N, C-alpha and C positions, 0 to 999 in steps of 0.2 A: 286896725284889726279887721280881718275879713268877716263879712256878714255870716258866713257859715259857722263861725265861732260862737255866734249868739244862741245856737240851738244845740240841745242834747240829743234830740231825736228827729228823724226825717222819715216822712211817710210819702210813698210814691204811688200814684196811679199807674196803671199798666198801659192800656191802649193810648197811643198818642204821646206817651211820656217815655216808657221803657222800650216800647216797640213802635215801629213806624205805622202810619195809617195804612189801611187797605188801599191797594192800587185800583185804578179804574178798570184794568184788565180783570182783576179778581172779581170785582163787583159785576162786571159784564158777564163773566162766566157763570156766576151764581144765578144771575137773572135768566140766562139762557136755560140753565138746568131746571129752574123753577117754572119756566115758561111764562114769565111776566115781562112786560116792556122794560127795557133797560132804563128809560128815562124816569120811571116811577119806582124802580127797585129800591133806591136808597131810602125813600120815605117809608115804603112798606117794611123794609128791613128793621127800621128803628121803632116802628109804631107799637109793637108788642115786646120790644127787646127787654125792657125792665122786668116784665113778668117772667120772661125766659131766664134772665139773669138771676132772678129771685128764686127760681125753682118752682114757680107756680104753673109753668107750662113745660111739658116734655119737648124734646127736640122735634118729634113727629108733629106734635100739636102746633108748635111755633111755625115750622116750615109749611105745614099744610094750610094754616091760616093765612100766611103770606101769599101762597099760590092761589088760594081761593079768592082773596080780595083783589089780587092783581090781575087774574085772568079767568077765574072760575074753574081752574083745573084741579085734578086729583093727582097727587104725587104717588109714585111707586115707592116701595121700600128702598130700592136701589137709588132712586133720585134723592131721597132723604139722606141716605148714608153718604152720597157724594157731596151734598150740600153741607152736611156736618163736617166732613173732612176738609173741604175747601175753606169753609168758614174758619175753622180752627187754624189752618195753615196761614190764612190771610192775616192772622193776629200774632204771627211768630217771626216777624222780621225784626230781630233784636237790634236796638241801637247800642252798639258796643261801647260807645263813648259814655253813655249813661251807666252801663253795667260796670265799667271800669271805675267810674266815680263812686259808685256804691261801695266798691272794694276799698277805695281810698278813705271813704268816710268811716268804714268799719275799722280800718287800720289806725284811724285817728281816735278811736274809742267811742265813736258815735253809735247810737242805736238806730237801726233802719228797719222799715216795715214796708210791705206792699199792701195796698187797699184798692180792690178792684171790683167793679161790676162785671161779672162774666158768667156765662152758662157753664154747667157741669162739664159738658163735652170739651170745652176749651181748657178749663182748669185741669182736668184729668190728662189731657193731651200734653200740657206743659210739664206735668209731674212725670209722665211716662217717658217723654222724649228728651227732656233736658234736666240739668241739675241747677237751673237758675234760682229756684225758690230757696235753695239751701243757703243763699247769701244773706237771707233776711232773719232778723230776730223775731219777727212776727209777720204772718201772712194772713190777711183777712179777705176772703172771697165771698161774694154775695150769695152764691148758691149754697154755701156751707152754713151761713148764718141766717138765711132767709130774710135778708134785709139788703136794700140797695142805697147807694148815695143818691140824693142828699138826705136820707133818713138818719136821724141822730143815732139810732142803735148801731149802725155799722161803724161809725166813727168811734163810738164808745167801746166797741169790741176791740178795735185796733189799738186804741189808746191803752186799754187795760193790758193788752199783750206786749206793747212796746215798753210800757212802764215809765214813760216820761210825762211831765206835766204838760197840759195843753199849751201854755204860753212859752214852753221850752221846746216845742215841737213844730216843725215846718212841714206843711202838706203841699205837694205839687200835683196839679190836675189840669188837664186842658179845657175842661168844661167849667164855665163860670158858676153855674148853679151848684156844682160840687164844692168849689172853692168857698162859696158863700155858706153852704151847709156846714163846712168845717169851722168857719169863722164864728158861727152862731154858738159853737161850743167852746170858744176861746182858743181854738187852735190857730196858729199863724199859718197863713196860706198864700200861695202865689199861683196865678193862672199861668200854665205852661204853654206858651204859644211858639216860642223860639228857643231851642235848646242852648245855642251858643250865647244868646242874650241872658238867659237865666243863669248859666254857669258863670258868666262874666260878673254878674251882679253879686252872686254868692261868694265868689272867690276873691273879689277885689277888696 
């Protein structure tokens, strides 16, 4: 029996699981717009990201703080808008193999959910420009619930929505801290590092 049969519900992270990681070119372009050194951009990008994802910072506050720490610069409104647009686009390279598998899971009667840390600007861009979120029985986004992984509240919100027991639910996320956060609540979880390897393990 395939391992996938052991679960009634499947919860998917977004970035790095359902979409590909940002490219070096995209990161370099954002660094240039923000006026910060390319070699330090990635660290700056993530340093306040959870507060941005949680809705504690606006896009302007997030990007201005990044620019200030990186080079002491002041961003124009146009620069902020360009950064928001490029940032959102950089997280929309969909892995169609994964989206096809979600459709197969639903066809097999499984419950599926998406659980993601993401800022409002990205979440609203996905809703406006795609119909991807319609595939899920439950979508839990950090900016909407004011909680981020690995905080218990965001997993609990998603579990309530998907309606499956923790031990009957598999969570896939590329970050080990988020996997561990799920496991603390009794959710089955796997770190998603290689898509083909994960699908092979679950389908075999």
